[in-house]
C-alpha positions as CSV (number, residue, x, y, z in Angstrom):
1,M,145.2,69.7,115.3
2,L,143.7,72.6,113.3
3,K,141.6,74.9,115.5
4,L,139.4,77.4,113.7
5,M,137.7,79.4,116.4
6,K,138.1,80.2,120.1
7,S,136.5,77.9,122.5
8,Q,134.0,80.2,124.2
9,D,133.3,83.8,124.9
10,D,135.0,85.5,127.9
11,L,132.5,86.4,130.7
12,W,134.9,89.1,131.9
13,Y,134.2,91.2,128.9
14,S,130.5,91.3,129.8
15,I,131.1,93.2,133.1
16,L,133.2,95.9,131.4
17,P,131.5,99.3,130.5
18,D,130.3,99.5,126.9
19,E,132.8,102.3,126.2
20,V,135.8,100.0,127.1
21,R,134.7,97.0,125.0
22,T,133.4,98.8,121.9
23,L,135.5,98.3,118.8
24,S,136.3,101.2,116.5
25,A,134.3,101.5,113.3
26,E,137.2,100.1,111.3
27,L,137.9,97.1,113.5
28,S,134.1,96.4,113.9
29,K,133.7,96.2,110.1
30,V,136.9,94.1,109.6
31,D,135.7,91.7,112.3
32,E,132.4,91.4,110.5
33,I,134.1,90.6,107.2
34,L,136.5,88.0,108.8
35,K,133.6,86.2,110.5
36,D,132.6,84.8,107.1
37,K,133.3,81.0,107.2
38,R,134.7,81.0,103.7
39,F,138.0,82.3,105.1
40,F,138.4,79.0,107.1
41,K,138.1,76.8,104.0
42,P,141.7,77.1,102.7
43,F,143.0,76.2,106.1
44,Q,140.6,73.2,106.4
45,K,141.5,72.0,102.9
46,K,145.2,71.9,103.5
47,F,145.8,71.4,107.2
48,D,142.6,69.8,108.7
49,T,143.7,67.1,111.1
50,Q,142.5,65.8,114.5
51,M,146.0,64.8,115.7
52,G,148.5,66.8,117.7
53,R,148.3,69.9,119.8
54,P,145.6,72.5,118.9
55,T,146.9,75.3,116.7
56,L,146.4,79.0,117.4
57,P,142.8,79.5,116.4
58,V,142.6,80.6,112.7
59,E,140.2,83.5,113.5
60,T,142.8,84.8,116.0
61,Y,145.7,84.3,113.6
62,L,143.9,86.3,110.8
63,R,143.2,89.2,113.1
64,L,146.7,89.3,114.5
65,M,148.2,89.3,111.0
66,Y,145.8,92.1,110.0
67,L,147.0,94.3,112.9
68,K,150.6,93.4,112.1
69,A,150.3,94.5,108.5
70,R,148.0,97.4,109.2
71,Y,150.3,99.0,111.8
72,Q,153.6,97.6,110.6
73,L,154.4,95.9,113.9
74,G,157.1,93.3,114.6
75,Y,156.0,90.0,116.1
76,E,157.1,90.9,119.6
77,S,155.6,94.4,119.5
78,L,152.4,93.0,118.1
79,I,152.0,90.6,121.0
80,Q,152.8,93.3,123.5
81,E,150.4,95.9,121.9
82,V,147.5,93.4,121.7
83,G,148.1,92.2,125.2
84,D,147.9,95.8,126.6
85,S,144.7,96.7,124.7
86,I,141.3,95.4,125.8
87,T,139.7,96.3,122.4
88,W,142.5,94.6,120.4
89,R,142.2,91.5,122.6
90,L,138.4,91.5,122.0
91,F,139.0,91.9,118.3
92,C,141.4,89.0,118.2
93,G,139.3,86.8,120.3
94,I,141.8,86.5,123.2
95,S,140.4,86.3,126.7
96,L,141.5,88.8,129.4
97,T,142.6,85.9,131.5
98,Q,144.4,84.1,128.6
99,C,148.1,84.3,128.0
100,M,149.2,85.9,124.8
101,P,150.7,83.5,122.2
102,N,154.4,83.5,121.9
103,P,155.8,85.4,118.9
104,T,157.5,82.3,117.6
105,T,154.0,80.7,117.4
106,L,153.0,83.3,114.9
107,I,156.3,82.9,113.0
108,K,155.9,79.2,112.7
109,S,152.3,79.5,111.7
110,R,153.1,82.0,109.0
111,Q,155.9,79.7,107.6
112,R,153.6,76.7,107.8
113,Y,150.7,78.4,106.0
114,G,152.9,80.0,103.4
115,D,152.3,82.4,100.5
116,E,149.6,80.2,98.8
117,M,147.3,80.6,101.8
118,V,147.6,84.4,101.7
119,D,146.8,84.3,97.9
120,S,143.7,82.2,98.6
121,L,142.6,84.6,101.4
122,N,143.0,87.6,99.1
123,T,140.9,85.9,96.4
124,L,138.2,85.0,98.8
125,L,138.1,88.6,100.1
126,L,137.7,90.0,96.6
127,E,134.9,87.4,96.0
128,K,133.1,88.5,99.1
129,L,133.4,92.2,98.3
130,R,132.1,91.6,94.8
131,E,129.1,89.7,96.1
132,E,128.3,92.6,98.4
133,K,128.6,95.0,95.4
134,V,131.4,96.9,97.1
135,L,133.9,96.1,94.4
136,K,133.8,97.6,90.9
137,T,135.6,96.1,88.0
138,R,134.8,98.4,85.1
139,K,138.3,100.1,84.9
140,F,141.7,98.5,85.3
141,R,145.1,100.0,85.9
142,T,148.4,98.2,86.6
143,D,151.9,99.3,87.4
144,T,155.1,97.9,88.8
145,T,157.4,98.7,91.7
146,V,160.2,97.2,93.7
147,V,159.8,95.7,97.2
148,E,163.3,95.8,98.6
149,A,164.8,92.8,100.4
150,D,165.9,93.3,104.0
151,I,169.6,93.4,103.2
152,H,172.4,95.9,103.3
153,H,173.9,97.5,100.2
154,P,175.9,94.6,98.5
155,T,179.6,94.8,97.5
156,D,181.7,91.8,96.6
157,A,183.9,92.1,99.7
158,T,181.0,92.5,102.1
159,L,179.1,89.6,100.5
160,L,182.1,87.4,101.1
161,Q,182.3,88.7,104.7
162,D,178.6,87.7,105.2
163,A,179.4,84.3,103.8
164,V,182.4,83.7,106.2
165,K,180.3,84.9,109.2
166,T,177.4,82.6,108.2
167,I,179.6,79.6,107.6
168,T,181.3,80.1,110.9
169,R,178.0,80.5,112.7
170,V,176.7,77.2,111.2
171,V,179.9,75.4,112.0
172,S,179.5,76.5,115.7
173,K,176.1,74.8,115.7
174,V,177.7,71.7,114.2
175,R,180.3,71.7,117.0
176,E,177.4,71.3,119.5
177,V,176.3,68.0,117.9
178,A,179.5,66.7,116.3
179,S,182.6,68.4,117.8
180,H,184.9,65.8,116.0
181,A,183.9,67.2,112.6
182,T,185.0,70.8,113.4
183,E,188.5,70.1,115.0
184,H,190.5,71.8,112.2
185,F,188.1,74.6,111.4
186,V,189.6,78.1,112.0
187,D,187.4,81.2,112.7
188,Q,188.5,83.8,110.1
189,T,185.8,86.4,110.8
190,K,188.3,88.8,112.4
191,A,190.7,88.5,109.5
192,V,188.0,89.3,107.0
193,K,186.7,92.2,109.1
194,K,190.2,93.7,109.1
195,E,190.3,93.6,105.3
196,I,186.9,95.2,105.0
197,L,187.8,98.1,107.3
198,S,190.9,98.7,105.2
199,I,188.7,99.2,102.1
200,A,186.9,102.0,103.8
201,K,190.2,103.8,104.4
202,V,191.3,103.4,100.8
203,L,188.0,104.7,99.5
204,R,188.5,108.0,101.3
205,R,191.3,108.9,98.9
206,R,188.9,108.9,95.9
207,T,191.7,108.4,93.3
208,K,192.0,106.0,90.4
209,Q,194.8,104.2,92.1
210,S,192.6,103.4,95.1
211,W,190.5,101.0,92.9
212,D,193.6,98.9,92.2
213,E,194.2,98.7,96.0
214,I,190.6,97.7,96.5
215,N,190.9,94.9,94.0
216,T,194.0,93.7,95.9
217,I,192.1,93.7,99.2
218,T,189.1,92.0,97.6
219,Q,191.5,89.3,96.2
220,S,192.8,88.8,99.8
221,V,189.2,88.4,101.0
222,I,188.5,85.9,98.3
223,E,191.5,83.8,99.4
224,I,190.4,83.9,103.0
225,T,186.9,82.9,102.0
226,E,188.2,80.0,99.9
227,T,190.2,78.7,102.9
228,V,187.0,78.9,105.0
229,C,185.1,77.0,102.3
230,Q,187.7,74.3,102.2
231,D,187.6,73.8,106.0
232,A,183.8,73.9,105.9
233,Q,183.7,71.3,103.1
234,T,185.9,69.0,105.3
235,V,183.3,69.4,108.1
236,V,180.5,68.4,105.7
237,N,182.5,65.4,104.5
238,K,183.0,64.2,108.1
239,L,179.3,64.7,108.9
240,Q,178.3,62.7,105.8
241,A,180.6,59.8,106.8
242,K,178.8,59.5,110.2
243,S,175.5,61.0,109.5
244,R,172.7,61.0,112.2
245,E,169.2,62.2,112.2
246,S,170.1,65.1,114.6
247,R,172.8,66.4,112.2
248,K,171.0,66.3,108.9
249,A,169.4,69.7,109.1
250,V,172.6,71.6,110.1
251,E,174.6,69.6,107.6
252,Q,172.2,70.6,104.8
253,K,172.3,74.2,105.8
254,L,176.1,74.2,105.8
255,A,176.1,72.6,102.3
256,N,173.7,75.1,100.9
257,T,175.7,78.0,102.4
258,L,178.8,76.6,100.8
259,E,177.1,76.4,97.4
260,I,176.1,80.0,97.5
261,T,179.5,81.1,98.8
262,K,181.3,79.5,95.8
263,K,179.1,81.5,93.5
264,L,179.9,84.7,95.4
265,I,183.6,83.8,95.1
266,W,183.2,83.4,91.3
267,Q,181.4,86.7,91.1
268,A,184.2,88.5,93.0
269,R,186.9,87.0,90.8
270,Q,185.0,88.2,87.7
271,V,184.9,91.8,89.1
272,V,188.6,91.8,90.1
273,A,189.4,90.6,86.5
274,G,187.5,93.6,85.1
275,N,184.2,92.0,84.2
276,R,181.6,94.2,86.1
277,K,178.5,93.0,84.1
278,I,177.4,89.7,85.6
279,A,174.1,88.2,84.6
280,D,171.7,87.0,87.4
281,R,174.1,88.3,90.1
282,I,173.6,87.1,93.7
283,I,173.4,90.1,96.0
284,S,172.9,88.5,99.4
285,I,173.9,85.3,101.2
286,H,170.7,85.6,103.3
287,D,168.3,86.2,100.4
288,P,170.0,84.6,97.4
289,E,166.8,85.0,95.2
290,A,166.8,88.8,95.5
291,R,168.3,90.7,92.5
292,A,169.4,94.2,91.6
293,I,166.6,96.0,89.7
294,K,167.0,99.3,87.8
295,K,163.8,101.3,87.5
296,G,165.3,104.6,86.1
297,K,165.0,106.5,89.4
298,L,167.3,109.5,89.8
299,G,167.7,108.9,93.5
300,K,168.4,105.2,93.2
301,T,170.3,103.8,90.3
302,A,169.4,100.3,91.5
303,E,167.1,98.7,94.1
304,F,167.7,95.3,95.7
305,G,164.8,93.0,96.0
306,Y,161.8,91.8,93.9
307,K,159.7,93.4,91.2
308,V,156.0,93.5,92.1
309,R,153.0,94.2,89.8
310,I,150.0,95.9,91.4
311,D,146.6,95.7,89.7
312,E,143.8,98.1,90.8
313,T,140.2,98.9,89.8
314,D,138.2,102.1,89.7
315,N,137.2,102.2,93.3
316,G,140.6,101.8,94.8
317,F,140.8,98.0,95.7
318,V,143.9,96.1,94.7
319,T,142.5,93.2,92.7
320,G,145.7,91.4,91.7
321,H,149.4,91.3,92.3
322,E,152.4,89.3,91.3
323,V,155.9,89.0,92.7
324,Y,158.7,88.4,90.1
325,R,162.2,87.2,90.4
326,G,164.7,89.4,88.6
327,N,163.6,92.3,86.4
328,P,161.2,91.1,83.6
329,S,160.0,93.7,81.2
330,D,156.7,95.5,82.0
331,E,155.6,94.8,78.5
332,E,155.4,91.1,79.2
333,M,153.0,91.5,82.1
334,L,150.0,93.3,80.7
335,T,148.2,90.5,78.9
336,T,148.8,88.1,81.8
337,A,147.4,90.7,84.2
338,V,144.2,91.2,82.2
339,Q,143.7,87.4,81.8
340,Q,144.1,86.9,85.5
341,H,141.5,89.6,86.0
342,K,139.1,87.8,83.6
343,E,139.6,84.5,85.4
344,R,139.0,86.1,88.8
345,F,135.9,88.1,87.9
346,G,134.5,86.3,84.9
347,S,134.9,89.2,82.5
348,V,137.5,91.6,81.2
349,P,137.4,95.3,82.3
350,R,135.8,97.8,79.9
351,A,138.9,100.0,80.0
352,V,142.6,99.4,80.7
353,A,145.1,102.1,81.5
354,T,148.9,101.8,81.9
355,D,152.1,103.8,81.5
356,R,154.2,103.6,78.3
357,G,156.4,100.8,79.8
358,F,153.5,98.3,79.1
359,S,153.0,99.6,75.6
360,S,153.3,97.4,72.5
361,R,151.2,96.7,69.4
362,Q,151.1,93.0,70.4
363,N,149.6,94.0,73.8
364,E,146.9,96.2,72.3
365,K,146.0,93.5,69.8
366,A,145.8,90.9,72.5
367,L,143.6,93.1,74.7
368,E,141.3,93.8,71.8
369,E,140.9,90.1,71.2
370,L,140.1,89.5,74.9
371,G,137.3,92.1,74.5
372,V,138.7,95.2,76.2
373,G,136.8,98.2,74.8
374,R,139.2,101.1,75.5
375,I,143.0,100.7,75.9
376,S,145.0,103.7,77.1
377,T,148.7,102.8,76.8
378,P,150.9,105.7,75.4
379,T,153.3,104.5,72.7
380,R,157.0,104.8,73.1
381,G,159.2,106.7,70.6
382,K,158.1,109.0,67.8
383,K,154.4,108.9,67.1
384,T,152.7,109.0,63.8
385,K,150.0,111.6,63.1
386,K,147.3,108.9,63.4
387,R,148.7,107.8,66.8
388,T,148.9,111.4,68.1
389,E,145.3,111.9,67.2
390,H,144.3,108.7,68.9
391,E,146.1,109.6,72.1
392,S,144.5,113.1,72.0
393,Q,141.0,111.8,72.4
394,A,139.2,112.8,75.6
395,W,138.6,109.2,76.8
396,F,142.3,108.4,76.3
397,K,143.4,111.4,78.4
398,D,140.8,110.6,81.0
399,L,142.1,107.1,81.4
400,Q,145.7,108.4,81.7
401,R,144.6,110.6,84.6
402,F,143.0,107.5,86.1
403,R,146.3,105.6,85.5
404,A,148.3,108.3,87.4
405,G,146.4,107.4,90.6
406,G,148.1,104.0,90.5
407,E,151.4,105.7,91.5
408,A,149.7,107.2,94.5
409,K,148.3,103.8,95.5
410,I,151.8,102.2,95.3
411,S,153.1,105.1,97.5
412,L,150.3,104.4,100.0
413,L,151.1,100.6,100.0
414,K,154.8,101.4,100.6
415,R,154.2,104.0,103.4
416,R,151.3,102.4,105.3
417,Y,151.4,98.7,104.5
418,G,155.1,97.8,104.5
419,L,155.6,97.3,100.7
420,S,158.8,99.5,100.8
421,R,160.8,96.6,102.3
422,S,160.0,93.0,103.0
423,R,160.9,91.8,106.5
424,F,160.4,88.1,105.4
425,R,163.3,86.6,103.6
426,G,163.3,84.9,100.2
427,Y,160.9,84.8,97.3
428,V,158.2,83.0,99.2
429,G,158.6,85.2,102.2
430,T,158.3,88.3,100.0
431,K,155.2,87.0,98.4
432,T,153.7,86.4,101.8
433,W,154.7,89.9,103.0
434,V,153.2,91.6,100.0
435,G,150.0,89.5,100.1
436,L,149.5,90.3,103.8
437,G,150.0,94.1,103.1
438,I,147.5,94.0,100.3
439,M,145.0,92.1,102.3
440,A,145.2,94.6,105.1
441,H,144.8,97.5,102.6
442,N,141.7,95.9,101.1
443,L,140.1,95.1,104.5
444,R,140.6,98.7,105.6
445,K,139.3,100.0,102.3
446,A,136.2,97.8,102.7
447,A,135.7,99.2,106.2
448,Q,135.9,102.8,104.8
449,V,133.5,102.4,101.9
450,S,130.9,100.2,103.6
């Protein structure tokens, strides 16, 4: 049963001194914003039901997730910090005599509500800020960055090691519900670990011959992984022959892991054969949708995760964002970003500023047709005299200075709101993580400017 608000006020708070139960200026303003009933509507529309146990109150959930994203806390540390603070308990609507919710309750709630709910909340927040005339939409800038997945640096051998460990772990769960299906499965994790450790010893030599030895070791890891896959496939076949409701979930998980592992084996064989350029390459058994993305950074030849577009207006609010699979060109994103801005606010911005990665004649023409007055996108390559004069105009340079502030905003989002690395797995998990970080940023920004 969906529960929107706490049952009643706690009388214990009334006997405390005012200094103890007074919220900070930031929390007080955020609390005032989140009291708006419009933030309950997405939950009511999708999950309103009168059956089952009451859920964690939505108003409490929203405030807990704000604190989590604002201070980059894990679920367990979030519950502990809120439980130890009178003001944070008061902010979240949790009584002094009430037990704190279990961290798994927050995890399940987040997974149940999903990324679409976070997108709806961000849209409603922007709508409220515009109604209160806090949000300006005259200027528009956009840029892209990479939100890294929570994975280790991928190599073919270590990916196969992860696959063997994952398959073995799932088979151990199968053994608990159907021991007959796992009779001939052999644990090969130690054998794979031994091969991986031998790679580290070979790499220390830093010679050309060492790469041949690494290929040999990788081939050995491939063979071990294939053996594990064959044994695991036998387990799946036995489960399918005598399938029960209690086994379906673990059977499906094992089958999905096997499917990904076979792709990893194919990738490793391609690399051993000398083909090191593999399109749409899987880089994690735990986050198979993440990809290697090159952004031209000197310190990082490649980042592993998801590409994210961040849209911002002239008073510092993030008014739009999008998470992409793979590494689409920035050039493809600009028109879509401005169209989404128009749909959200009813009109296009007066001025648009981007870096040269978004530049193309087609984009400028499309923005002109949409009604954008001034477009500041430096062209790539050699410039004509006419183009040089165009980009030398004062308004063009002024918009480029405005555009440079977008890099600072991305840095802020990465440092303070967790966008450097997503702790939620998968594409949907990353969309949720990014959305929560941006919502926390906009709420704090609203508290500062109000």
